[in-house]
C-alpha angles and dihedrals in degrees: 000000000000123000111243126215105255153150124222129196149100125310132205132184127187121188133188096357128127109241092019093166092056090053091047089050091055091046091053090047089057090049097046091115089070094064138357106178100082144352136198145176130195117194130189128215116181091332095312115118126219117192132188123171135151144153118282141044123330092252091053097046096047121052121176089257093054093047090055089058091059097081128177145065096269128062141160125199142189142192115200142211117168128228090181140355133065129308091249133137085232088066093057119099154270093068109216132193144162115227140160095291094047129261131349137183128188137190123190140193114190139037130277106220095198093046097119093048092050092044092053090051092049093048090052088055092053104268115152114210123209098186143033092238125120085216090072088065088071092056091054094043091052093044093049096043115117092217116115101222128055094234091056091046092054092049089048090052093047089057089057098054129071134196132036126346145151103185128188112190127189124201130175093279109006143050126215129197119191135178127194119253092254094052090223094160124041125249126171138189128222140175118237116183106302092337140064140242135199125194143165091246136021093235085079089060093048093057095053097036096249118158113238112233106175145302119283102253122243108269092015130126123198120205117204118202127169115267093013138093113250112281115226125215122181099217094175135021105259117253102173118213102153118191109260090197090071086072096042100048122334107065127070113257094238093054125101105224122183087355096303133099110250096212094054092049093049090050090050090052088055091052091051089048091056091049094049101036114029122173135179109251144141100234145005113234123189126213098234134271111357094036096055101088094045090047091053089052092048091049094049093047096044099036091231111137118257117231134174095232094158124053125205128215102225093199091072120082127245109283095212093066098044107118100227134044092230090059091045092055092050093046093055091058092046095042108047132044130171125235100232095194090058102045105030112122092001133124106235134203102202114200121203130166098232147343113226111161097359097230095106093048091048091054093047094051091047091048093051094048091047087054090056106267109161095209133004117203112185117211119183119205093213136048121269112290100236103158136044122251118239095181104074111295116111100238110146129238117296095258089059094051108097094208090057091055105035140041119241090259091051091050090049090055092045095053092040097236123151088229138356131197137165133213111257122243090243092054091046090054091048087055092057093043100272090276106159095200092099133107109237097168093130088061103033106021092237101142115194096200 
């Protein structure tokens, strides 16, 4: 399968609300964990669009002065991390364009697996691309559609793209929210005053006081029009294959994703890990922050005391979504530090959510042993990551995935741990309720598209 050119992220849409851009800003702030390279908001006042986007964190891109420029009662927003493409302001979202029906802006979470094929076809027909994003394909498909009305053009474009997407599209008077038929990436709907809000995770609703209504269904598109409840169109027959990695790593613990609380599921994974893979030790230590809930579950199930033996500097970004290995290595050193007085002379069960390349785990084990840990037993609250994701999570190519190249014993020796074990796929599925409507391609290579 070919890697597409893409941008991954969080998306927010606010409709029929005074100060929509301010609400979108707060939503993006809550979703900052989903992408730290760039942020953007496009607002709409009486059909006139106002767009601000730039590289950096949400709080850097949007000052109070800039937010005031984003006038109107409709806004869409985006935080970005890239899985491909250039580090260019052109590759930040929202993607905006003028076309024959007026103005249009789009934000996207996911990955279009046929993006290069569609792009090549569009270029042959005269399309001129400004970015490397698969999201820009949608702009051209909508603009070139022979349908008369925008709704029909969007539906027409959705039938041309494949893969994972949660789109929020803003026109002069309406907002549209669409999710692929597999429901790979999350997207939820909430009520806010007399208006509505959509977002990648429910933690965005919690911050602004919006009332969660439901998830956007796989294959569904919602149409927002002033003075009306959202209209629902089932564009595709649902075939749910929700991304299991949202529970393991990507989503914030306080979010409700696919109808389930992320924190509770991560804790359950830790409990299953303790049942499957017990070890004699003095304390359970999480790799902060994504390993904390699973470590609590492991501690409660095993009876081994939980201790915060590693501290995290929260002013350093997430290492997993840094675009280069050199930056990732530096971030690990800046981000995590052991508490020597807690771990010295102790046998540790260290809980992490995943091992991707192995470099971070190697550094953590070395750091703990240098601080005096007697033994370091790594326990991973997910199965080995053996295959890349093509649906919007930044796992690297297969030859860079350590579990695709080494056995568990070889990985244990590489990272320097006294033992290493992973949660089984069966135990992972028990943790989420044994619902088989999940995509587990990163663990079993079973690609849906």
